[in-house]
All heavy atoms as TSV, in Angstrom:
chain	resi	resn	atom	element	x	y	z
A	1	LEU	N	N	11.865	-28.669	-67.946
A	1	LEU	CA	C	11.518	-28.807	-69.324
A	1	LEU	C	C	10.037	-28.491	-69.533
A	1	LEU	O	O	9.193	-28.772	-68.692
A	1	LEU	CB	C	11.785	-30.236	-69.802
A	1	LEU	CG	C	13.219	-30.709	-69.822
A	1	LEU	CD1	C	13.283	-32.177	-70.176
A	1	LEU	CD2	C	14.035	-29.900	-70.775
A	2	ALA	N	N	9.755	-27.932	-70.680
A	2	ALA	CA	C	8.377	-27.634	-71.070
A	2	ALA	C	C	7.649	-28.954	-71.361
A	2	ALA	O	O	8.263	-29.921	-71.837
A	2	ALA	CB	C	8.333	-26.738	-72.296
A	3	PRO	N	N	6.358	-28.997	-71.112
A	3	PRO	CA	C	5.587	-30.209	-71.427
A	3	PRO	C	C	5.583	-30.432	-72.923
A	3	PRO	O	O	5.576	-29.496	-73.723
A	3	PRO	CB	C	4.196	-29.934	-70.889
A	3	PRO	CG	C	4.145	-28.516	-70.506
A	3	PRO	CD	C	5.525	-27.978	-70.470
A	4	ARG	N	N	5.580	-31.690	-73.334
A	4	ARG	CA	C	5.548	-32.044	-74.759
A	4	ARG	C	C	4.191	-31.741	-75.333
A	4	ARG	O	O	3.156	-31.940	-74.711
A	4	ARG	CB	C	5.869	-33.498	-74.985
A	4	ARG	CG	C	7.306	-33.825	-74.744
A	4	ARG	CD	C	7.625	-35.227	-75.237
A	4	ARG	NE	N	9.020	-35.479	-75.052
A	4	ARG	CZ	C	9.913	-35.460	-76.040
A	4	ARG	NH1	N	9.525	-35.187	-77.269
A	4	ARG	NH2	N	11.159	-35.691	-75.803
A	5	VAL	N	N	4.206	-31.247	-76.586
A	5	VAL	CA	C	2.968	-31.010	-77.315
A	5	VAL	C	C	2.574	-32.321	-77.993
A	5	VAL	O	O	3.402	-32.953	-78.645
A	5	VAL	CB	C	3.206	-29.894	-78.371
A	5	VAL	CG1	C	1.984	-29.735	-79.255
A	5	VAL	CG2	C	3.580	-28.596	-77.709
A	6	THR	N	N	1.340	-32.739	-77.810
A	6	THR	CA	C	0.906	-34.008	-78.390
A	6	THR	C	C	0.108	-33.838	-79.677
A	6	THR	O	O	-0.058	-34.791	-80.414
A	6	THR	CB	C	0.076	-34.806	-77.376
A	6	THR	OG1	O	-1.041	-34.039	-77.002
A	6	THR	CG2	C	0.891	-35.173	-76.157
A	7	ASN	N	N	-0.385	-32.631	-79.934
A	7	ASN	CA	C	-1.165	-32.375	-81.153
A	7	ASN	C	C	-0.860	-30.964	-81.633
A	7	ASN	O	O	-1.049	-30.011	-80.887
A	7	ASN	CB	C	-2.648	-32.518	-80.848
A	7	ASN	CG	C	-3.534	-32.369	-82.059
A	7	ASN	OD1	O	-3.084	-31.949	-83.100
A	7	ASN	ND2	N	-4.794	-32.737	-81.903
A	8	LEU	N	N	-0.378	-30.834	-82.865
A	8	LEU	CA	C	-0.008	-29.556	-83.405
A	8	LEU	C	C	-1.172	-28.743	-83.964
A	8	LEU	O	O	-1.037	-27.550	-84.196
A	8	LEU	CB	C	1.033	-29.739	-84.506
A	8	LEU	CG	C	2.341	-30.407	-84.113
A	8	LEU	CD1	C	3.220	-30.570	-85.343
A	8	LEU	CD2	C	3.037	-29.610	-83.068
A	9	ASN	N	N	-2.299	-29.388	-84.209
A	9	ASN	CA	C	-3.403	-28.702	-84.864
A	9	ASN	C	C	-3.887	-27.511	-84.068
A	9	ASN	O	O	-4.168	-27.580	-82.887
A	9	ASN	CB	C	-4.562	-29.677	-85.111
A	9	ASN	CG	C	-4.183	-30.728	-86.126
A	9	ASN	OD1	O	-3.371	-30.472	-87.035
A	9	ASN	ND2	N	-4.727	-31.913	-85.994
A	10	GLY	N	N	-3.904	-26.356	-84.740
A	10	GLY	CA	C	-4.342	-25.108	-84.124
A	10	GLY	C	C	-3.302	-24.438	-83.275
A	10	GLY	O	O	-3.546	-23.362	-82.726
A	11	MET	N	N	-2.124	-25.011	-83.181
A	11	MET	CA	C	-1.060	-24.434	-82.352
A	11	MET	C	C	-0.311	-23.349	-83.097
A	11	MET	O	O	-0.294	-23.314	-84.329
A	11	MET	CB	C	-0.057	-25.538	-81.958
A	11	MET	CG	C	-0.606	-26.588	-81.087
A	11	MET	SD	S	0.097	-26.309	-79.486
A	11	MET	CE	C	-0.764	-27.443	-78.482
A	12	LYS	N	N	0.362	-22.500	-82.340
A	12	LYS	CA	C	1.274	-21.502	-82.906
A	12	LYS	C	C	2.680	-22.002	-82.611
A	12	LYS	O	O	3.074	-22.119	-81.433
A	12	LYS	CB	C	1.056	-20.152	-82.279
A	12	LYS	CG	C	1.880	-19.048	-82.905
A	12	LYS	CD	C	1.550	-17.730	-82.247
A	12	LYS	CE	C	1.658	-16.624	-83.277
A	12	LYS	NZ	N	1.288	-15.350	-82.685
A	13	ILE	N	N	3.416	-22.355	-83.649
A	13	ILE	CA	C	4.740	-22.941	-83.503
A	13	ILE	C	C	5.782	-21.882	-83.860
A	13	ILE	O	O	5.735	-21.307	-84.934
A	13	ILE	CB	C	4.939	-24.179	-84.401
A	13	ILE	CG1	C	3.779	-25.182	-84.210
A	13	ILE	CG2	C	6.296	-24.829	-84.144
A	13	ILE	CD1	C	3.692	-25.781	-82.855
A	14	GLY	N	N	6.749	-21.680	-82.996
A	14	GLY	CA	C	7.845	-20.755	-83.260
A	14	GLY	C	C	9.005	-21.495	-83.886
A	14	GLY	O	O	9.366	-22.580	-83.428
A	15	TRP	N	N	9.564	-20.935	-84.946
A	15	TRP	CA	C	10.756	-21.475	-85.589
A	15	TRP	C	C	11.897	-20.503	-85.286
A	15	TRP	O	O	11.798	-19.316	-85.588
A	15	TRP	CB	C	10.606	-21.512	-87.097
A	15	TRP	CG	C	9.994	-22.656	-87.828
A	15	TRP	CD1	C	9.736	-22.669	-89.160
A	15	TRP	CD2	C	9.543	-23.908	-87.364
A	15	TRP	NE1	N	9.165	-23.855	-89.545
A	15	TRP	CE2	C	9.041	-24.645	-88.449
A	15	TRP	CE3	C	9.522	-24.542	-86.116
A	15	TRP	CZ2	C	8.531	-25.918	-88.341
A	15	TRP	CZ3	C	9.013	-25.825	-86.002
A	15	TRP	CH2	C	8.524	-26.480	-87.091
A	16	LEU	N	N	12.945	-20.958	-84.631
A	16	LEU	CA	C	14.097	-20.104	-84.329
A	16	LEU	C	C	15.285	-20.572	-85.150
A	16	LEU	O	O	15.821	-21.645	-84.928
A	16	LEU	CB	C	14.402	-20.136	-82.824
A	16	LEU	CG	C	15.537	-19.207	-82.354
A	16	LEU	CD1	C	15.264	-17.770	-82.783
A	16	LEU	CD2	C	15.692	-19.303	-80.864
A	17	ASP	N	N	15.650	-19.756	-86.092
A	17	ASP	CA	C	16.731	-20.064	-87.032
A	17	ASP	C	C	17.974	-19.328	-86.563
A	17	ASP	O	O	17.985	-18.119	-86.386
A	17	ASP	CB	C	16.290	-19.546	-88.430
A	17	ASP	CG	C	17.350	-19.670	-89.487
A	17	ASP	OD1	O	18.504	-19.974	-89.173
A	17	ASP	OD2	O	16.999	-19.396	-90.637
A	18	ASN	N	N	19.055	-20.076	-86.323
A	18	ASN	CA	C	20.287	-19.451	-85.831
A	18	ASN	C	C	21.190	-18.956	-86.956
A	18	ASN	O	O	22.331	-18.573	-86.749
A	18	ASN	CB	C	21.079	-20.384	-84.901
A	18	ASN	CG	C	21.718	-21.531	-85.628
A	18	ASN	OD1	O	21.486	-21.786	-86.797
A	18	ASN	ND2	N	22.540	-22.273	-84.913
A	19	ARG	N	N	20.674	-18.933	-88.173
A	19	ARG	CA	C	21.330	-18.396	-89.381
A	19	ARG	C	C	22.594	-19.178	-89.790
A	19	ARG	O	O	23.365	-18.661	-90.587
A	19	ARG	CB	C	21.672	-16.911	-89.201
A	19	ARG	CG	C	20.431	-16.062	-89.129
A	19	ARG	CD	C	20.769	-14.602	-89.160
A	19	ARG	NE	N	19.530	-13.865	-89.195
A	19	ARG	CZ	C	19.454	-12.590	-88.947
A	19	ARG	NH1	N	20.497	-11.902	-88.619
A	19	ARG	NH2	N	18.279	-11.964	-88.982
A	20	LYS	N	N	22.791	-20.360	-89.305
A	20	LYS	CA	C	23.870	-21.193	-89.806
A	20	LYS	C	C	23.407	-21.779	-91.146
A	20	LYS	O	O	22.233	-21.852	-91.422
A	20	LYS	CB	C	24.214	-22.284	-88.815
A	20	LYS	CG	C	25.002	-21.794	-87.625
A	20	LYS	CD	C	25.488	-22.969	-86.824
A	20	LYS	CE	C	26.879	-22.699	-86.342
A	20	LYS	NZ	N	27.480	-23.851	-85.732
A	21	ALA	N	N	24.387	-22.211	-91.944
A	21	ALA	CA	C	24.072	-22.801	-93.224
A	21	ALA	C	C	23.088	-23.939	-93.037
A	21	ALA	O	O	23.225	-24.796	-92.168
A	21	ALA	CB	C	25.342	-23.289	-93.873
A	22	ASN	N	N	22.040	-23.953	-93.838
A	22	ASN	CA	C	21.014	-24.991	-93.900
A	22	ASN	C	C	19.974	-24.973	-92.781
A	22	ASN	O	O	19.059	-25.773	-92.787
A	22	ASN	CB	C	21.658	-26.405	-93.972
A	22	ASN	CG	C	22.503	-26.544	-95.183
A	22	ASN	OD1	O	22.157	-26.133	-96.284
A	22	ASN	ND2	N	23.721	-27.089	-94.992
A	23	ALA	N	N	20.120	-24.088	-91.782
A	23	ALA	CA	C	19.115	-24.061	-90.697
A	23	ALA	C	C	17.726	-23.722	-91.242
A	23	ALA	O	O	16.738	-24.367	-90.896
A	23	ALA	CB	C	19.543	-23.077	-89.629
A	24	ASN	N	N	17.659	-22.702	-92.065
A	24	ASN	CA	C	16.349	-22.293	-92.622
A	24	ASN	C	C	15.773	-23.415	-93.500
A	24	ASN	O	O	14.567	-23.717	-93.446
A	24	ASN	CB	C	16.448	-21.019	-93.422
A	24	ASN	CG	C	15.086	-20.494	-93.828
A	24	ASN	OD1	O	14.157	-20.546	-93.050
A	24	ASN	ND2	N	15.011	-19.973	-95.052
A	25	GLY	N	N	16.610	-24.060	-94.304
A	25	GLY	CA	C	16.158	-25.186	-95.127
A	25	GLY	C	C	15.638	-26.334	-94.285
A	25	GLY	O	O	14.640	-26.958	-94.637
A	26	LEU	N	N	16.304	-26.622	-93.160
A	26	LEU	CA	C	15.873	-27.679	-92.284
A	26	LEU	C	C	14.511	-27.360	-91.704
A	26	LEU	O	O	13.607	-28.208	-91.714
A	26	LEU	CB	C	16.906	-27.862	-91.162
A	26	LEU	CG	C	16.521	-28.850	-90.058
A	26	LEU	CD1	C	16.363	-30.253	-90.616
A	26	LEU	CD2	C	17.533	-28.826	-88.953
A	27	LEU	N	N	14.326	-26.129	-91.242
A	27	LEU	CA	C	13.016	-25.743	-90.660
A	27	LEU	C	C	11.930	-25.809	-91.725
A	27	LEU	O	O	10.832	-26.293	-91.437
A	27	LEU	CB	C	13.117	-24.342	-90.057
A	27	LEU	CG	C	13.868	-24.241	-88.757
A	27	LEU	CD1	C	14.048	-22.777	-88.369
A	27	LEU	CD2	C	13.159	-24.999	-87.658
A	28	SER	N	N	12.225	-25.347	-92.907
A	28	SER	CA	C	11.214	-25.367	-93.971
A	28	SER	C	C	10.791	-26.784	-94.316
A	28	SER	O	O	9.623	-27.076	-94.546
A	28	SER	CB	C	11.779	-24.666	-95.250
A	28	SER	OG	O	12.020	-23.322	-94.980
A	29	GLU	N	N	11.744	-27.692	-94.356
A	29	GLU	CA	C	11.464	-29.073	-94.675
A	29	GLU	C	C	10.618	-29.736	-93.563
A	29	GLU	O	O	9.698	-30.464	-93.823
A	29	GLU	CB	C	12.734	-29.856	-94.922
A	29	GLU	CG	C	12.537	-31.292	-95.336
A	29	GLU	CD	C	11.821	-31.477	-96.663
A	29	GLU	OE1	O	11.604	-30.490	-97.428
A	29	GLU	OE2	O	11.437	-32.623	-96.986
A	30	VAL	N	N	10.954	-29.430	-92.305
A	30	VAL	CA	C	10.181	-30.005	-91.216
A	30	VAL	C	C	8.740	-29.492	-91.275
A	30	VAL	O	O	7.791	-30.265	-91.118
A	30	VAL	CB	C	10.828	-29.648	-89.844
A	30	VAL	CG1	C	9.876	-29.963	-88.679
A	30	VAL	CG2	C	12.152	-30.386	-89.673
A	31	ALA	N	N	8.549	-28.197	-91.529
A	31	ALA	CA	C	7.212	-27.651	-91.674
A	31	ALA	C	C	6.459	-28.282	-92.822
A	31	ALA	O	O	5.279	-28.652	-92.693
A	31	ALA	CB	C	7.277	-26.151	-91.851
A	32	ARG	N	N	7.126	-28.476	-93.934
A	32	ARG	CA	C	6.489	-29.109	-95.131
A	32	ARG	C	C	6.025	-30.540	-94.764
A	32	ARG	O	O	4.893	-30.936	-95.091
A	32	ARG	CB	C	7.445	-29.128	-96.289
A	32	ARG	CG	C	6.790	-29.644	-97.589
A	32	ARG	CD	C	7.824	-29.979	-98.656
A	32	ARG	NE	N	8.658	-31.117	-98.293
A	32	ARG	CZ	C	8.259	-32.389	-98.304
A	32	ARG	NH1	N	7.021	-32.698	-98.615
A	32	ARG	NH2	N	9.092	-33.354	-97.990
A	33	ILE	N	N	6.889	-31.294	-94.125
A	33	ILE	CA	C	6.538	-32.664	-93.769
A	33	ILE	C	C	5.359	-32.690	-92.780
A	33	ILE	O	O	4.426	-33.470	-92.956
A	33	ILE	CB	C	7.750	-33.408	-93.165
A	33	ILE	CG1	C	8.810	-33.657	-94.262
A	33	ILE	CG2	C	7.352	-34.719	-92.505
A	33	ILE	CD1	C	10.145	-34.089	-93.752
A	34	LEU	N	N	5.381	-31.823	-91.810
A	34	LEU	CA	C	4.296	-31.810	-90.831
A	34	LEU	C	C	2.972	-31.427	-91.497
A	34	LEU	O	O	1.934	-32.049	-91.232
A	34	LEU	CB	C	4.618	-30.845	-89.669
A	34	LEU	CG	C	5.745	-31.294	-88.759
A	34	LEU	CD1	C	6.084	-30.190	-87.742
A	34	LEU	CD2	C	5.350	-32.595	-88.014
A	35	HIS	N	N	3.009	-30.427	-92.395
A	35	HIS	CA	C	1.796	-30.043	-93.107
A	35	HIS	C	C	1.315	-31.188	-94.001
A	35	HIS	O	O	0.115	-31.422	-94.104
A	35	HIS	CB	C	2.024	-28.756	-93.919
A	35	HIS	CG	C	1.964	-27.510	-93.111
A	35	HIS	ND1	N	0.829	-27.085	-92.477
A	35	HIS	CD2	C	2.925	-26.599	-92.839
A	35	HIS	CE1	C	1.074	-25.963	-91.846
A	35	HIS	NE2	N	2.359	-25.644	-92.038
A	36	SER	N	N	2.243	-31.884	-94.647
A	36	SER	CA	C	1.850	-33.003	-95.538
A	36	SER	C	C	1.220	-34.151	-94.759
A	36	SER	O	O	0.481	-34.953	-95.336
A	36	SER	CB	C	3.055	-33.508	-96.346
A	36	SER	OG	O	3.927	-34.263	-95.526
A	37	ARG	N	N	1.493	-34.236	-93.494
A	37	ARG	CA	C	0.902	-35.283	-92.633
A	37	ARG	C	C	-0.417	-34.824	-91.995
A	37	ARG	O	O	-0.944	-35.505	-91.111
A	37	ARG	CB	C	1.901	-35.707	-91.530
A	37	ARG	CG	C	3.099	-36.396	-92.124
A	37	ARG	CD	C	4.064	-36.822	-91.065
A	37	ARG	NE	N	5.204	-37.491	-91.675
A	37	ARG	CZ	C	6.238	-37.933	-90.986
A	37	ARG	NH1	N	6.312	-37.774	-89.683
A	37	ARG	NH2	N	7.238	-38.522	-91.612
A	38	GLY	N	N	-0.883	-33.661	-92.454
A	38	GLY	CA	C	-2.203	-33.202	-91.988
A	38	GLY	C	C	-2.222	-32.268	-90.771
A	38	GLY	O	O	-3.283	-31.914	-90.319
A	39	HIS	N	N	-1.075	-31.911	-90.270
A	39	HIS	CA	C	-1.019	-30.977	-89.134
A	39	HIS	C	C	-1.308	-29.559	-89.633
A	39	HIS	O	O	-0.768	-29.120	-90.650
A	39	HIS	CB	C	0.336	-31.040	-88.466
A	39	HIS	CG	C	0.666	-32.357	-87.870
A	39	HIS	ND1	N	0.109	-32.804	-86.705
A	39	HIS	CD2	C	1.484	-33.350	-88.313
A	39	HIS	CE1	C	0.579	-34.020	-86.425
A	39	HIS	NE2	N	1.379	-34.372	-87.378
A	40	THR	N	N	-2.146	-28.864	-88.914
A	40	THR	CA	C	-2.456	-27.495	-89.265
A	40	THR	C	C	-2.020	-26.585	-88.125
A	40	THR	O	O	-2.507	-26.704	-87.000
A	40	THR	CB	C	-3.967	-27.274	-89.532
A	40	THR	OG1	O	-4.699	-27.727	-88.373
A	40	THR	CG2	C	-4.395	-28.089	-90.742
A	41	PHE	N	N	-1.063	-25.741	-88.394
A	41	PHE	CA	C	-0.539	-24.841	-87.372
A	41	PHE	C	C	-0.011	-23.565	-88.030
A	41	PHE	O	O	0.234	-23.569	-89.242
A	41	PHE	CB	C	0.560	-25.524	-86.563
A	41	PHE	CG	C	1.674	-26.088	-87.407
A	41	PHE	CD1	C	2.762	-25.324	-87.755
A	41	PHE	CD2	C	1.616	-27.397	-87.852
A	41	PHE	CE1	C	3.777	-25.867	-88.541
A	41	PHE	CE2	C	2.620	-27.940	-88.636
A	41	PHE	CZ	C	3.701	-27.165	-88.989
A	42	SER	N	N	0.167	-22.545	-87.276
A	42	SER	CA	C	0.760	-21.322	-87.822
A	42	SER	C	C	2.190	-21.214	-87.339
A	42	SER	O	O	2.557	-21.715	-86.264
A	42	SER	CB	C	-0.060	-20.068	-87.376
A	42	SER	OG	O	-0.061	-19.974	-85.967
A	43	LEU	N	N	3.007	-20.582	-88.167
A	43	LEU	CA	C	4.434	-20.443	-87.839
A	43	LEU	C	C	4.783	-19.010	-87.509
A	43	LEU	O	O	4.286	-18.071	-88.157
A	43	LEU	CB	C	5.282	-20.867	-89.012
A	43	LEU	CG	C	5.288	-22.354	-89.354
A	43	LEU	CD1	C	6.108	-22.602	-90.618
A	43	LEU	CD2	C	5.807	-23.176	-88.209
A	44	LEU	N	N	5.642	-18.843	-86.532
A	44	LEU	CA	C	6.229	-17.572	-86.207
A	44	LEU	C	C	7.710	-17.757	-86.333
A	44	LEU	O	O	8.301	-18.541	-85.590
A	44	LEU	CB	C	5.851	-17.156	-84.794
A	44	LEU	CG	C	6.572	-15.937	-84.230
A	44	LEU	CD1	C	6.132	-14.695	-84.984
A	44	LEU	CD2	C	6.288	-15.782	-82.759
A	45	SER	N	N	8.350	-17.111	-87.329
A	45	SER	CA	C	9.744	-17.349	-87.598
A	45	SER	C	C	10.601	-16.212	-87.065
A	45	SER	O	O	10.297	-15.025	-87.263
A	45	SER	CB	C	9.946	-17.473	-89.118
A	45	SER	OG	O	11.281	-17.776	-89.389
A	46	GLU	N	N	11.659	-16.538	-86.362
A	46	GLU	CA	C	12.621	-15.570	-85.848
A	46	GLU	C	C	14.024	-16.022	-86.248
A	46	GLU	O	O	14.260	-17.208	-86.469
A	46	GLU	CB	C	12.527	-15.487	-84.303
A	46	GLU	CG	C	11.318	-14.806	-83.806
A	46	GLU	CD	C	11.290	-13.291	-83.988
A	46	GLU	OE1	O	12.285	-12.724	-84.475
A	46	GLU	OE2	O	10.273	-12.676	-83.670
A	47	HIS	N	N	14.941	-15.084	-86.299
A	47	HIS	CA	C	16.351	-15.377	-86.644
A	47	HIS	C	C	17.245	-14.734	-85.611
A	47	HIS	O	O	16.993	-13.625	-85.167
A	47	HIS	CB	C	16.705	-14.819	-88.035
A	47	HIS	CG	C	15.763	-15.256	-89.094
A	47	HIS	ND1	N	15.883	-16.454	-89.756
A	47	HIS	CD2	C	14.634	-14.685	-89.592
A	47	HIS	CE1	C	14.881	-16.574	-90.614
A	47	HIS	NE2	N	14.111	-15.522	-90.554
A	48	LYS	N	N	18.314	-15.444	-85.259
A	48	LYS	CA	C	19.291	-14.914	-84.326
A	48	LYS	C	C	20.696	-15.257	-84.806
A	48	LYS	O	O	20.882	-16.152	-85.584
A	48	LYS	CB	C	19.050	-15.432	-82.919
A	48	LYS	CG	C	19.439	-16.889	-82.739
A	48	LYS	CD	C	19.458	-17.255	-81.261
A	48	LYS	CE	C	20.484	-18.280	-80.928
A	48	LYS	NZ	N	21.858	-17.916	-81.017
A	49	ASN	N	N	21.640	-14.523	-84.300
A	49	ASN	CA	C	23.029	-14.796	-84.606
A	49	ASN	C	C	23.450	-16.085	-83.907
A	49	ASN	O	O	23.179	-16.274	-82.722
A	49	ASN	CB	C	23.886	-13.627	-84.113
A	49	ASN	CG	C	25.311	-13.753	-84.528
A	49	ASN	OD1	O	25.922	-14.817	-84.375
A	49	ASN	ND2	N	25.891	-12.694	-85.022
A	50	ALA	N	N	24.143	-16.960	-84.601
A	50	ALA	CA	C	24.558	-18.253	-84.039
A	50	ALA	C	C	25.576	-18.140	-82.906
A	50	ALA	O	O	25.703	-19.056	-82.090
A	50	ALA	CB	C	25.138	-19.138	-85.149
A	51	THR	N	N	26.263	-17.028	-82.790
A	51	THR	CA	C	27.334	-16.929	-81.817
A	51	THR	C	C	26.898	-16.409	-80.454
A	51	THR	O	O	27.731	-16.349	-79.569
A	51	THR	CB	C	28.456	-16.007	-82.353
A	51	THR	OG1	O	27.907	-14.704	-82.582
A	51	THR	CG2	C	29.042	-16.564	-83.617
A	52	GLY	N	N	25.657	-16.070	-80.303
A	52	GLY	CA	C	25.211	-15.545	-79.016
A	52	GLY	C	C	23.802	-15.935	-78.698
A	52	GLY	O	O	23.097	-16.557	-79.487
A	53	PRO	N	N	23.343	-15.581	-77.505
A	53	PRO	CA	C	21.976	-15.917	-77.099
A	53	PRO	C	C	20.979	-15.077	-77.888
A	53	PRO	O	O	21.319	-14.022	-78.424
A	53	PRO	CB	C	21.951	-15.551	-75.616
A	53	PRO	CG	C	23.009	-14.538	-75.443
A	53	PRO	CD	C	24.091	-14.870	-76.442
A	54	ALA	N	N	19.742	-15.525	-77.945
A	54	ALA	CA	C	18.709	-14.752	-78.598
A	54	ALA	C	C	18.429	-13.498	-77.806
A	54	ALA	O	O	18.347	-13.561	-76.575
A	54	ALA	CB	C	17.437	-15.586	-78.735
A	55	PRO	N	N	18.309	-12.358	-78.462
A	55	PRO	CA	C	17.990	-11.130	-77.759
A	55	PRO	C	C	16.630	-11.213	-77.051
A	55	PRO	O	O	15.757	-12.011	-77.423
A	55	PRO	CB	C	17.916	-10.075	-78.870
A	55	PRO	CG	C	18.575	-10.666	-80.041
A	55	PRO	CD	C	18.463	-12.165	-79.897
A	56	GLU	N	N	16.447	-10.424	-76.010
A	56	GLU	CA	C	15.228	-10.432	-75.228
A	56	GLU	C	C	14.007	-10.154	-76.093
A	56	GLU	O	O	12.946	-10.752	-75.872
A	56	GLU	CB	C	15.301	-9.396	-74.105
A	56	GLU	CG	C	14.156	-9.453	-73.122
A	56	GLU	CD	C	14.010	-10.809	-72.440
A	56	GLU	OE1	O	15.020	-11.456	-72.118
A	56	GLU	OE2	O	12.852	-11.223	-72.214
A	57	SER	N	N	14.129	-9.344	-77.125
A	57	SER	CA	C	12.989	-9.063	-77.995
A	57	SER	C	C	12.496	-10.296	-78.723
A	57	SER	O	O	11.301	-10.519	-78.858
A	57	SER	CB	C	13.362	-7.953	-79.019
A	57	SER	OG	O	14.456	-8.397	-79.830
A	58	ILE	N	N	13.419	-11.138	-79.151
A	58	ILE	CA	C	13.053	-12.395	-79.807
A	58	ILE	C	C	12.436	-13.351	-78.806
A	58	ILE	O	O	11.384	-13.977	-79.055
A	58	ILE	CB	C	14.258	-13.085	-80.496
A	58	ILE	CG1	C	14.645	-12.227	-81.751
A	58	ILE	CG2	C	13.962	-14.510	-80.890
A	58	ILE	CD1	C	15.877	-12.717	-82.474
A	59	MET	N	N	13.025	-13.467	-77.625
A	59	MET	CA	C	12.508	-14.371	-76.598
A	59	MET	C	C	11.076	-13.942	-76.173
A	59	MET	O	O	10.217	-14.779	-76.001
A	59	MET	CB	C	13.441	-14.410	-75.373
A	59	MET	CG	C	14.809	-15.020	-75.695
A	59	MET	SD	S	14.747	-16.634	-76.462
A	59	MET	CE	C	14.099	-17.583	-75.108
A	60	THR	N	N	10.850	-12.667	-76.052
A	60	THR	CA	C	9.530	-12.159	-75.689
A	60	THR	C	C	8.511	-12.526	-76.787
A	60	THR	O	O	7.413	-12.972	-76.481
A	60	THR	CB	C	9.563	-10.646	-75.495
A	60	THR	OG1	O	10.447	-10.358	-74.414
A	60	THR	CG2	C	8.183	-10.064	-75.172
A	61	HIS	N	N	8.933	-12.349	-78.045
A	61	HIS	CA	C	8.044	-12.682	-79.181
A	61	HIS	C	C	7.718	-14.182	-79.172
A	61	HIS	O	O	6.558	-14.571	-79.474
A	61	HIS	CB	C	8.742	-12.253	-80.459
A	61	HIS	CG	C	7.817	-12.067	-81.612
A	61	HIS	ND1	N	8.236	-12.168	-82.898
A	61	HIS	CD2	C	6.486	-11.773	-81.688
A	61	HIS	CE1	C	7.221	-11.960	-83.713
A	61	HIS	NE2	N	6.164	-11.694	-82.996
A	62	LEU	N	N	8.673	-15.013	-78.908
A	62	LEU	CA	C	8.439	-16.470	-78.949
A	62	LEU	C	C	7.600	-16.969	-77.769
A	62	LEU	O	O	7.051	-18.052	-77.853
A	62	LEU	CB	C	9.797	-17.200	-78.991
A	62	LEU	CG	C	10.595	-17.032	-80.267
A	62	LEU	CD1	C	11.966	-17.673	-80.124
A	62	LEU	CD2	C	9.858	-17.643	-81.452
A	63	LYS	N	N	7.504	-16.208	-76.706
A	63	LYS	CA	C	6.737	-16.622	-75.550
A	63	LYS	C	C	5.241	-16.749	-75.858
A	63	LYS	O	O	4.502	-17.412	-75.137
A	63	LYS	CB	C	6.943	-15.671	-74.379
A	63	LYS	CG	C	8.282	-15.816	-73.729
A	63	LYS	CD	C	8.494	-14.871	-72.588
A	63	LYS	CE	C	9.879	-15.020	-72.010
A	63	LYS	NZ	N	10.171	-14.077	-70.953
A	64	CYS	N	N	4.785	-16.149	-76.983
A	64	CYS	CA	C	3.369	-16.266	-77.342
A	64	CYS	C	C	3.096	-17.572	-78.095
A	64	CYS	O	O	1.968	-17.864	-78.426
A	64	CYS	CB	C	2.955	-15.064	-78.188
A	64	CYS	SG	S	3.608	-15.061	-79.849
A	65	CYS	N	N	4.120	-18.385	-78.328
A	65	CYS	CA	C	3.965	-19.631	-79.058
A	65	CYS	C	C	3.651	-20.794	-78.117
A	65	CYS	O	O	3.993	-20.769	-76.953
A	65	CYS	CB	C	5.261	-19.979	-79.821
A	65	CYS	SG	S	5.711	-18.784	-81.067
A	66	ASP	N	N	2.964	-21.798	-78.671
A	66	ASP	CA	C	2.674	-23.015	-77.910
A	66	ASP	C	C	3.882	-23.909	-77.834
A	66	ASP	O	O	4.040	-24.694	-76.880
A	66	ASP	CB	C	1.517	-23.761	-78.561
A	66	ASP	CG	C	0.258	-22.933	-78.564
A	66	ASP	OD1	O	-0.243	-22.624	-77.487
A	66	ASP	OD2	O	-0.263	-22.641	-79.656
A	67	ALA	N	N	4.748	-23.830	-78.814
A	67	ALA	CA	C	5.992	-24.626	-78.864
A	67	ALA	C	C	6.988	-23.886	-79.768
A	67	ALA	O	O	6.606	-23.095	-80.627
A	67	ALA	CB	C	5.727	-26.017	-79.432
A	68	VAL	N	N	8.287	-24.144	-79.558
A	68	VAL	CA	C	9.330	-23.504	-80.371
A	68	VAL	C	C	10.299	-24.593	-80.809
A	68	VAL	O	O	10.680	-25.461	-80.025
A	68	VAL	CB	C	10.085	-22.440	-79.549
A	68	VAL	CG1	C	11.235	-21.863	-80.374
A	68	VAL	CG2	C	9.141	-21.331	-79.119
A	69	VAL	N	N	10.693	-24.532	-82.069
A	69	VAL	CA	C	11.688	-25.447	-82.637
A	69	VAL	C	C	12.910	-24.597	-82.992
A	69	VAL	O	O	12.810	-23.591	-83.670
A	69	VAL	CB	C	11.140	-26.125	-83.909
A	69	VAL	CG1	C	12.206	-27.015	-84.549
A	69	VAL	CG2	C	9.887	-26.926	-83.637
A	70	LEU	N	N	14.065	-25.029	-82.502
A	70	LEU	CA	C	15.330	-24.337	-82.788
A	70	LEU	C	C	16.091	-25.176	-83.775
A	70	LEU	O	O	16.292	-26.373	-83.579
A	70	LEU	CB	C	16.154	-24.201	-81.502
A	70	LEU	CG	C	17.594	-23.747	-81.645
A	70	LEU	CD1	C	17.661	-22.378	-82.276
A	70	LEU	CD2	C	18.287	-23.770	-80.315
A	71	ALA	N	N	16.528	-24.536	-84.873
A	71	ALA	CA	C	17.352	-25.261	-85.888
A	71	ALA	C	C	18.803	-24.847	-85.694
A	71	ALA	O	O	19.135	-23.671	-85.745
A	71	ALA	CB	C	16.868	-24.916	-87.296
A	72	ILE	N	N	19.628	-25.832	-85.482
A	72	ILE	CA	C	21.068	-25.623	-85.409
A	72	ILE	C	C	21.628	-26.504	-86.511
A	72	ILE	O	O	21.610	-27.704	-86.413
A	72	ILE	CB	C	21.630	-26.039	-84.036
A	72	ILE	CG1	C	20.947	-25.245	-82.941
A	72	ILE	CG2	C	23.122	-25.865	-83.995
A	72	ILE	CD1	C	21.248	-25.710	-81.555
A	73	ALA	N	N	22.098	-25.878	-87.579
A	73	ALA	CA	C	22.542	-26.662	-88.742
A	73	ALA	C	C	23.845	-26.075	-89.295
A	73	ALA	O	O	24.170	-24.929	-89.085
A	73	ALA	CB	C	21.454	-26.681	-89.828
A	74	ASP	N	N	24.520	-26.882	-90.039
A	74	ASP	CA	C	25.735	-26.463	-90.773
A	74	ASP	C	C	25.698	-27.012	-92.160
A	74	ASP	O	O	24.954	-27.845	-92.522
A	74	ASP	CB	C	27.018	-26.952	-90.076
A	74	ASP	CG	C	27.403	-26.066	-88.914
A	74	ASP	OD1	O	27.306	-24.850	-89.036
A	74	ASP	OD2	O	27.761	-26.597	-87.881
């Protein structure tokens, strides 16, 4: 497992949306709440098909992030 991030300020956070219903809304709400609590970070958003693994191009892009959040929603 990756080490836990203890402070989001100045971090680059990857959002991985699997395109299921409400996944994007869930990620947007989490980002809004974190920003409202004073966290300052930049977002890198990627989308993948829910039925398969993320393509190598997306995984390579997300490797530049300090942390990644995956939304799996219905």
